C-alpha positions in Angstrom: 5.0 -56.3 -3.7 7.6 -59.0 -3.4 10.0 -58.9 -0.4 13.1 -58.2 -2.5 11.5 -55.3 -4.4 10.1 -54.0 -1.1 13.5 -54.1 0.5 15.0 -52.2 -2.4 12.2 -49.7 -2.3 12.6 -49.2 1.5 16.3 -48.6 1.2 15.8 -46.2 -1.6 13.4 -44.2 0.5 15.7 -44.3 3.5 18.6 -43.1 1.4 16.5 -40.2 0.1 15.5 -39.2 3.6 19.1 -39.2 4.8 20.2 -37.3 1.8 17.5 -34.6 2.4 18.5 -34.3 6.1 22.2 -33.9 5.3 21.5 -31.3 2.7 19.3 -29.3 5.1 22.0 -29.1 7.8 23.8 -25.7 8.0 27.3 -25.7 6.7 30.1 -25.4 9.3 31.2 -21.8 9.9 34.6 -22.4 8.3 33.1 -24.0 5.2 33.9 -22.1 2.0 30.8 -23.5 0.2 27.6 -21.6 0.9 24.7 -23.6 2.2 21.5 -24.2 0.3 19.6 -21.9 2.6 22.1 -19.1 1.9 21.8 -19.6 -1.8 18.0 -19.4 -1.8 17.9 -16.3 0.5 20.1 -14.1 -1.7 18.0 -11.4 -3.3 17.8 -11.1 -7.1 19.8 -8.3 -8.6 17.8 -5.1 -9.2 17.4 -3.8 -12.8 19.8 -1.0 -13.7 16.8 1.4 -14.3 15.9 1.5 -10.6 18.1 3.9 -8.8 18.2 4.0 -5.0 19.5 6.9 -3.0 22.8 6.2 -1.2 22.3 4.9 2.4 23.9 8.1 3.8 21.3 10.3 2.1 17.7 9.4 3.0 15.1 10.2 0.4 13.6 13.6 1.0 10.1 13.6 2.4 7.6 16.4 2.2 6.9 18.0 5.5 3.4 18.6 6.9 2.4 21.5 9.1 -1.0 22.1 10.7 -2.8 25.5 11.1 -5.8 25.6 13.4 -8.6 28.0 12.7 -10.1 28.7 16.2 -11.8 31.6 17.9 -11.6 33.7 14.7 -7.8 33.4 14.5 -5.3 31.4 12.5 -3.0 29.5 14.9 0.0 30.0 14.5 -0.4 33.6 13.2 3.0 33.5 11.5 4.6 30.4 10.1 8.0 29.6 8.5 8.3 26.5 6.4 10.6 24.9 3.9 9.8 24.6 0.1 7.8 21.5 -0.5 5.9 21.7 2.8 2.2 20.9 2.9 0.1 23.1 5.2 -3.3 21.9 6.3 -5.8 24.2 7.8 -8.5 22.8 10.0 -11.5 24.9 11.1 -12.5 24.0 14.7 -14.7 27.1 15.0 -18.5 26.8 15.0 -18.7 29.2 11.9 -17.3 28.8 8.4 -13.9 30.3 7.5 -11.6 30.4 4.5 -7.9 30.4 4.1 -7.3 32.6 1.1 -4.1 34.1 -0.2 -3.9 37.8 -0.7 -1.7 37.3 -3.8 -2.9 38.5 -7.2 -3.6 36.1 -8.7 -4.5 34.0 -5.7 -2.1 31.2 -4.8 -4.6 29.3 -2.8 -8.2 29.5 -1.6 -9.8 26.9 0.6 -13.4 28.0 -0.1 -15.7 28.0 2.9 -14.6 25.4 5.5 -17.3 24.3 7.9 -16.5 23.0 11.4 -13.9 20.2 11.3 -13.3 20.6 7.6 -9.7 20.7 6.3 -7.9 22.3 3.4 -4.3 21.5 2.3 -1.8 23.3 0.1 1.8 22.5 -0.8 4.2 25.4 -1.1 6.6 24.8 -4.0 8.2 28.3 -4.3 10.0 30.4 -1.7 8.4 33.7 -0.6 5.9 35.4 1.7 2.3 34.3 1.5 -0.1 36.6 3.4 -3.6 35.2 3.7 -6.9 35.9 5.3 -10.5 34.7 5.8 -12.9 36.0 3.1 -15.8 35.7 5.5 -14.0 37.6 8.3 -11.3 39.8 6.6 -9.9 40.9 10.0 -8.5 37.3 10.3 -5.0 37.5 8.8 -1.8 35.5 8.8 1.4 34.9 6.8 3.4 31.9 5.8 7.1 32.4 4.9 8.5 29.7 2.6 12.3 29.3 2.5 
């Protein structure tokens, strides 16, 4: 490359580097024009079909409650939950048990749960739900859904 062309090329590169450095500097706080960084970090607008709940009202979350089957009892024996709550029974006894509603027709039935097995049911309607163990009918309990 001839010296004149090299000098022109070198000054073009230097000018480009300086221009890049200047454009990457943050704008002064009193500047009315937004910086390039601010322009690129602005999120894209969301489509109108996606509705978000207002910030003051968090999205409802389903509650979860545990019932332990231990020593031939349901613990707790009586339970009060809100509509939409999921109750999970866990058998920690050494023998099989069930969690079976006394309703006719049955609202839920876990089937036989062996040691450390679980069964979950979500209560979608208010009411009283008495239940028992089919294997040991003296084991009874009730869930009240409000």
